[in-house]
MDAnalysis code that builds the backbone (N, CA, C; Angstrom):
import MDAnalysis as mda
import numpy as np

u = mda.Universe.empty(381, n_residues=127, atom_resindex=np.repeat(np.arange(127), 3), trajectory=True)
u.add_TopologyAttr("name", ["N", "CA", "C"] * 127)
u.add_TopologyAttr("resid", np.arange(1, 128))
u.add_TopologyAttr("resname", ["MET", "ALA", "THR", "LYS", "THR", "ILE", "LEU", "ILE", "VAL", "VAL", "PRO", "ASP", "GLN", "ASP", "VAL", "GLY", "ALA", "VAL", "LEU", "ALA", "PHE", "ALA", "LEU", "ALA", "GLU", "ASP", "GLY", "HIS", "GLU", "VAL", "SER", "ILE", "VAL", "ASP", "SER", "LEU", "ARG", "GLN", "ALA", "LYS", "GLU", "GLU", "LEU", "SER", "LYS", "SER", "ASP", "PHE", "ASP", "LEU", "ILE", "ILE", "THR", "ASP", "ALA", "PHE", "ASN", "GLN", "VAL", "SER", "VAL", "PHE", "LEU", "PHE", "ASN", "SER", "ALA", "PHE", "ILE", "ASN", "GLU", "LEU", "LYS", "ARG", "VAL", "ALA", "GLY", "GLU", "THR", "PRO", "VAL", "ILE", "LEU", "CYS", "SER", "ARG", "SER", "PRO", "SER", "THR", "TYR", "HIS", "ILE", "ARG", "PRO", "ASP", "HIS", "TYR", "GLY", "LEU", "ALA", "ALA", "VAL", "ILE", "PRO", "ARG", "PRO", "PHE", "LEU", "LEU", "ASP", "ARG", "LEU", "LEU", "ALA", "ASN", "VAL", "ASN", "ARG", "VAL", "LEU", "ARG", "GLU", "ALA", "PRO", "CYS", "ALA"])
u.atoms.positions = np.array([
    [-7.881, 14.016, 12.216],
    [-7.877, 12.610, 11.859],
    [-7.144, 11.813, 12.937],
    [-7.795, 10.841, 13.619],
    [-7.214, 10.077, 14.664],
    [-6.167, 9.283, 14.022],
    [-5.093, 8.958, 14.746],
    [-3.889, 7.991, 14.204],
    [-4.403, 6.759, 13.653],
    [-3.824, 6.540, 12.350],
    [-4.303, 5.297, 11.756],
    [-3.131, 4.436, 11.491],
    [-3.403, 2.945, 11.474],
    [-2.185, 2.030, 11.259],
    [-2.156, 1.807, 9.710],
    [-0.748, 1.756, 9.284],
    [-0.605, 1.524, 7.860],
    [0.417, 0.471, 7.762],
    [0.097, -0.564, 6.835],
    [1.189, -1.484, 6.553],
    [1.712, -1.106, 5.217],
    [2.983, -1.007, 5.058],
    [3.629, -0.707, 3.801],
    [4.319, -2.139, 3.308],
    [4.156, -2.531, 2.102],
    [4.636, -3.854, 1.664],
    [5.405, -3.456, 0.386],
    [6.721, -3.259, 0.565],
    [7.649, -2.771, -0.601],
    [9.005, -3.514, -0.444],
    [9.628, -3.752, -1.540],
    [10.978, -4.629, -1.644],
    [12.130, -3.809, -1.299],
    [11.871, -2.518, -1.650],
    [12.796, -1.371, -1.555],
    [12.815, -0.702, -0.312],
    [13.868, -0.885, 0.570],
    [14.095, -0.379, 2.071],
    [14.051, 1.179, 1.988],
    [14.604, 1.536, 0.854],
    [14.920, 3.149, 0.815],
    [13.392, 3.849, 0.514],
    [12.533, 3.149, -0.286],
    [11.285, 3.594, -0.792],
    [10.343, 3.573, 0.577],
    [10.482, 2.255, 1.277],
    [9.706, 2.133, 2.411],
    [9.950, 3.046, 3.555],
    [11.255, 3.518, 3.673],
    [11.729, 4.417, 4.776],
    [11.207, 5.812, 4.482],
    [11.079, 6.315, 3.178],
    [10.435, 7.504, 2.841],
    [9.045, 7.379, 2.935],
    [8.399, 6.505, 2.591],
    [6.894, 6.269, 2.877],
    [6.701, 6.447, 4.354],
    [7.319, 5.683, 5.185],
    [7.089, 5.450, 6.437],
    [7.550, 6.940, 7.208],
    [8.436, 7.540, 6.765],
    [8.749, 8.873, 7.483],
    [7.504, 9.763, 7.173],
    [7.121, 9.957, 5.863],
    [6.077, 10.849, 5.406],
    [4.841, 10.533, 6.340],
    [4.380, 9.281, 6.210],
    [3.333, 8.855, 6.912],
    [3.316, 9.314, 8.361],
    [4.428, 8.874, 9.046],
    [4.460, 9.119, 10.348],
    [4.455, 10.717, 10.803],
    [5.196, 11.429, 9.829],
    [4.973, 12.857, 10.070],
    [3.640, 13.283, 10.011],
    [2.828, 12.704, 9.311],
    [1.451, 13.019, 8.987],
    [0.373, 12.269, 10.142],
    [1.077, 11.628, 11.114],
    [0.470, 11.305, 12.181],
    [-0.022, 9.836, 12.216],
    [0.490, 9.141, 11.428],
    [-0.087, 7.567, 11.135],
    [1.081, 6.788, 11.716],
    [0.751, 5.533, 12.343],
    [1.459, 4.431, 12.705],
    [1.795, 3.597, 11.646],
    [3.183, 3.339, 11.397],
    [3.502, 2.592, 10.177],
    [4.306, 1.459, 10.528],
    [3.884, 0.142, 9.828],
    [4.893, -1.053, 9.937],
    [5.216, -1.264, 8.284],
    [6.547, -1.751, 8.235],
    [6.867, -2.139, 6.804],
    [7.359, -3.425, 6.806],
    [7.052, -3.942, 5.823],
    [7.576, -5.328, 5.505],
    [7.900, -5.469, 3.922],
    [8.767, -6.427, 3.391],
    [9.408, -6.474, 2.147],
    [8.906, -7.507, 1.365],
    [7.771, -8.457, 1.883],
    [7.238, -9.552, 1.120],
    [5.989, -9.809, 1.490],
    [5.261, -10.587, 0.555],
    [3.937, -11.075, 0.850],
    [3.832, -12.024, 2.175],
    [4.794, -12.648, 2.164],
    [4.858, -13.654, 3.277],
    [4.853, -12.794, 4.616],
    [5.617, -11.874, 4.765],
    [5.748, -10.916, 5.905],
    [4.377, -10.225, 6.034],
    [3.890, -9.790, 4.967],
    [2.517, -9.098, 5.196],
    [1.367, -10.002, 5.680],
    [1.358, -11.194, 5.142],
    [0.416, -12.072, 5.658],
    [0.610, -12.403, 7.304],
    [2.008, -12.354, 7.739],
    [2.258, -12.462, 9.245],
    [1.798, -11.270, 9.917],
    [2.165, -10.107, 9.381],
    [1.630, -8.902, 9.961],
    [0.099, -8.812, 10.033],
    [-0.629, -9.113, 8.969],
    [-2.086, -9.062, 9.011],
    [-2.715, -10.154, 9.885],
    [-2.073, -11.278, 10.203],
    [-2.457, -12.189, 11.075],
    [-2.371, -11.827, 12.492],
    [-1.491, -10.927, 12.753],
    [-1.320, -10.527, 14.293],
    [-1.973, -9.131, 14.333],
    [-2.173, -8.146, 13.578],
    [-2.738, -7.025, 13.767],
    [-3.761, -6.507, 12.621],
    [-4.577, -5.604, 13.096],
    [-5.535, -5.052, 12.116],
    [-4.898, -3.794, 11.634],
    [-5.047, -3.390, 10.286],
    [-4.508, -2.129, 9.717],
    [-5.669, -1.289, 9.027],
    [-5.597, 0.106, 9.199],
    [-6.444, 0.647, 8.522],
    [-6.262, 0.826, 7.051],
    [-4.974, 0.572, 6.541],
    [-4.688, 0.884, 5.076],
    [-3.372, 0.047, 4.752],
    [-3.156, -0.416, 3.693],
    [-2.098, -1.113, 3.140],
    [-1.645, -0.363, 1.882],
    [-0.294, -0.072, 1.911],
    [0.231, 0.586, 0.707],
    [1.223, -0.543, 0.174],
    [1.272, -0.821, -1.077],
    [2.129, -1.768, -1.703],
    [2.669, -1.485, -3.057],
    [3.781, -2.271, -3.454],
    [4.281, -1.787, -4.659],
    [3.717, -3.011, -5.625],
    [3.209, -4.073, -5.075],
    [2.643, -5.207, -5.855],
    [3.672, -5.659, -6.815],
    [4.944, -5.778, -6.386],
    [6.149, -6.138, -7.262],
    [6.092, -7.762, -7.424],
    [6.702, -7.998, -8.746],
    [6.867, -9.409, -9.086],
    [8.207, -9.622, -8.326],
    [8.287, -10.942, -7.635],
    [9.352, -11.272, -6.819],
    [10.601, -11.608, -7.676],
    [10.386, -11.879, -9.061],
    [11.532, -12.097, -9.913],
    [12.020, -10.720, -10.451],
    [11.195, -9.704, -10.738],
    [11.523, -8.575, -11.439],
    [10.610, -7.408, -10.906],
    [11.229, -6.553, -10.035],
    [10.237, -5.628, -9.505],
    [9.750, -4.488, -10.533],
    [10.001, -4.593, -11.627],
    [9.446, -3.734, -12.538],
    [8.158, -4.232, -13.226],
    [7.902, -5.547, -13.018],
    [6.773, -6.233, -13.317],
    [5.477, -6.227, -12.473],
    [4.305, -5.632, -12.794],
    [3.254, -5.646, -12.015],
    [2.704, -7.060, -11.693],
    [2.370, -7.325, -10.465],
    [1.963, -8.891, -10.230],
    [0.523, -8.909, -9.553],
    [-0.430, -9.158, -10.681],
    [-1.698, -9.101, -10.241],
    [-2.081, -10.215, -9.312],
    [-1.364, -11.383, -9.375],
    [-1.702, -12.439, -8.296],
    [-1.313, -11.893, -7.030],
    [-0.085, -11.222, -6.966],
    [0.292, -10.663, -5.505],
    [-0.955, -9.747, -4.959],
    [-1.548, -8.784, -5.785],
    [-2.623, -7.958, -5.369],
    [-3.627, -8.892, -4.968],
    [-4.201, -9.923, -5.660],
    [-5.164, -10.650, -5.420],
    [-5.037, -11.391, -4.112],
    [-3.805, -12.103, -3.845],
    [-3.517, -12.623, -2.464],
    [-3.502, -11.671, -1.395],
    [-2.969, -10.526, -1.483],
    [-2.985, -9.611, -0.759],
    [-4.351, -9.177, -0.079],
    [-5.255, -8.964, -1.196],
    [-6.517, -8.465, -0.975],
    [-7.399, -9.514, -0.219],
    [-7.164, -10.816, -0.499],
    [-7.704, -11.916, 0.171],
    [-7.559, -11.997, 1.520],
    [-6.118, -11.888, 1.799],
    [-5.721, -11.788, 3.314],
    [-6.058, -10.604, 3.979],
    [-6.140, -9.393, 3.404],
    [-6.531, -8.190, 3.936],
    [-7.898, -7.950, 4.274],
    [-8.630, -8.721, 3.578],
    [-10.086, -8.576, 3.783],
    [-10.729, -7.072, 3.164],
    [-11.302, -6.458, 4.284],
    [-11.891, -5.193, 3.768],
    [-10.963, -3.903, 4.011],
    [-9.732, -4.188, 4.373],
    [-8.738, -3.152, 4.487],
    [-8.376, -2.536, 3.057],
    [-8.549, -1.195, 2.968],
    [-8.192, -0.696, 1.543],
    [-6.699, -0.937, 1.295],
    [-6.429, -1.050, -0.006],
    [-5.017, -1.293, -0.550],
    [-4.722, -0.147, -1.519],
    [-3.611, 0.654, -1.471],
    [-3.135, 1.592, -2.329],
    [-2.094, 0.957, -3.063],
    [-1.985, 0.919, -4.376],
    [-1.050, 0.655, -5.183],
    [0.137, 1.807, -5.569],
    [1.260, 1.603, -5.103],
    [2.180, 2.646, -5.256],
    [3.553, 2.015, -6.044],
    [3.482, 2.074, -7.285],
    [4.360, 1.278, -7.958],
    [5.288, 2.102, -9.092],
    [6.435, 1.590, -9.433],
    [7.290, 2.056, -10.333],
    [7.065, 1.318, -11.580],
    [6.267, 0.086, -11.566],
    [6.073, -0.595, -12.760],
    [5.384, 0.300, -13.901],
    [6.015, 0.192, -15.165],
    [5.320, 0.948, -16.210],
    [3.891, 0.679, -16.287],
    [3.503, -0.603, -16.060],
    [2.041, -0.905, -16.344],
    [1.226, -0.245, -15.271],
    [1.762, 0.343, -14.233],
    [0.873, 1.143, -13.167],
    [0.075, 2.299, -13.949],
    [0.658, 2.806, -14.966],
    [-0.081, 4.041, -15.526],
    [-1.290, 3.522, -16.301],
    [-1.601, 2.165, -16.513],
    [-2.599, 1.648, -17.100],
    [-3.645, 0.998, -16.185],
    [-3.311, 0.979, -14.975],
    [-4.227, 0.251, -13.913],
    [-5.164, 1.144, -13.458],
    [-6.325, 0.909, -13.387],
    [-7.465, 1.666, -12.769],
    [-7.559, 0.962, -11.508],
    [-8.027, 1.682, -10.383],
    [-8.239, 1.110, -9.136],
    [-9.445, 0.141, -9.159],
    [-10.446, 0.129, -9.921],
    [-11.525, -0.616, -9.895],
    [-11.050, -2.056, -10.490],
    [-10.015, -2.008, -11.194],
    [-9.686, -3.259, -12.040],
    [-9.373, -4.421, -10.896],
    [-8.729, -3.900, -9.737],
    [-8.152, -4.944, -8.812],
    [-8.929, -4.779, -7.351],
    [-9.784, -3.854, -7.331],
    [-10.508, -3.492, -6.223],
    [-9.491, -2.783, -5.051],
    [-8.678, -1.862, -5.991],
    [-7.862, -0.953, -5.191],
    [-8.462, 0.410, -4.789],
    [-8.086, 0.800, -3.619],
    [-8.475, 2.065, -3.203],
    [-7.935, 3.322, -4.093],
    [-6.582, 3.073, -4.516],
    [-6.144, 4.022, -5.404],
    [-4.889, 3.536, -6.021],
    [-4.305, 4.116, -7.173],
    [-3.147, 3.711, -7.812],
    [-2.455, 5.102, -7.877],
    [-1.149, 4.979, -7.341],
    [-0.316, 6.016, -7.416],
    [1.321, 5.709, -7.949],
    [1.323, 6.079, -9.195],
    [2.786, 5.882, -9.894],
    [3.757, 6.413, -9.392],
    [5.025, 5.733, -9.186],
    [6.185, 6.228, -8.738],
    [6.966, 6.664, -9.801],
    [7.810, 7.943, -9.889],
    [7.842, 8.593, -8.785],
    [6.664, 9.316, -8.411],
    [6.447, 9.708, -7.282],
    [5.064, 10.640, -6.829],
    [5.612, 11.632, -5.939],
    [4.791, 12.724, -5.917],
    [4.819, 13.752, -4.963],
    [4.345, 13.458, -3.550],
    [5.103, 13.906, -2.618],
    [4.614, 13.334, -1.162],
    [3.272, 14.063, -0.970],
    [3.012, 15.175, -1.362],
    [1.760, 15.785, -1.142],
    [0.601, 15.026, -1.731],
    [0.862, 14.552, -3.043],
    [-0.173, 13.566, -3.698],
    [-0.378, 12.242, -2.992],
    [0.710, 11.902, -2.526],
    [0.540, 10.570, -1.870],
    [-0.205, 10.712, -0.586],
    [0.078, 11.815, 0.348],
    [-0.675, 12.014, 1.607],
    [-2.022, 12.238, 1.268],
    [-2.453, 13.208, 0.262],
    [-3.815, 13.481, 0.031],
    [-4.499, 12.209, -0.316],
    [-3.783, 11.200, -1.105],
    [-4.541, 10.153, -1.616],
    [-4.884, 9.153, -0.219],
    [-3.780, 8.992, 0.560],
    [-3.939, 8.140, 1.717],
    [-4.806, 8.789, 2.573],
    [-5.014, 9.857, 2.915],
    [-5.998, 10.650, 3.838],
    [-7.256, 10.496, 3.180],
    [-7.493, 10.681, 1.827],
    [-8.708, 10.525, 1.108],
    [-9.324, 9.080, 1.499],
    [-8.525, 8.113, 1.238],
    [-8.861, 6.721, 1.386],
    [-9.166, 6.458, 2.932],
    [-8.329, 6.772, 3.836],
    [-8.771, 6.694, 5.131],
    [-10.062, 7.370, 5.692],
    [-10.359, 8.475, 5.077],
    [-11.618, 9.003, 5.293],
    [-12.783, 8.414, 4.776],
    [-12.628, 7.795, 3.709],
    [-13.774, 7.240, 2.920],
    [-13.994, 5.581, 3.409],
    [-12.814, 5.055, 4.064],
    [-12.909, 3.650, 4.669],
    [-14.241, 3.390, 5.547],
    [-14.747, 2.394, 5.390],
    [-15.592, 2.075, 6.332],
    [-15.078, 1.968, 7.842],
    [-15.682, 2.524, 8.805],
    [-15.194, 2.261, 10.084],
    [-15.191, 0.790, 10.733],
    [-14.119, 0.370, 11.162],
    [-13.969, -0.952, 11.789],
    [-14.814, -1.169, 13.038],
])
């Protein structure tokens, strides 16, 4: 698979670093931001093949924020979005509820994450 560009939107720098390392080792180019505002800036400057986000609530990172997902999806257009969250509500979210490409609860196995990422990238319409 050709190199793909992935935008990671997570508030936790350690989680972002682990995700970025695993994805870079798998051959992808990765950018990390920690807010919706920064994600919008990155998306206005560059096209990405995939977005991975925690969809965190800016007040409490344990609360899933559907408004965050809706706004990110609006700005991202057709770019697939994977939700990778530690929010307890993640276990009840189906990808089709929010137009997500996949939902991966944290903690996760890196092999499972990479398998989902590569599946989504294979299935994504070519730009």
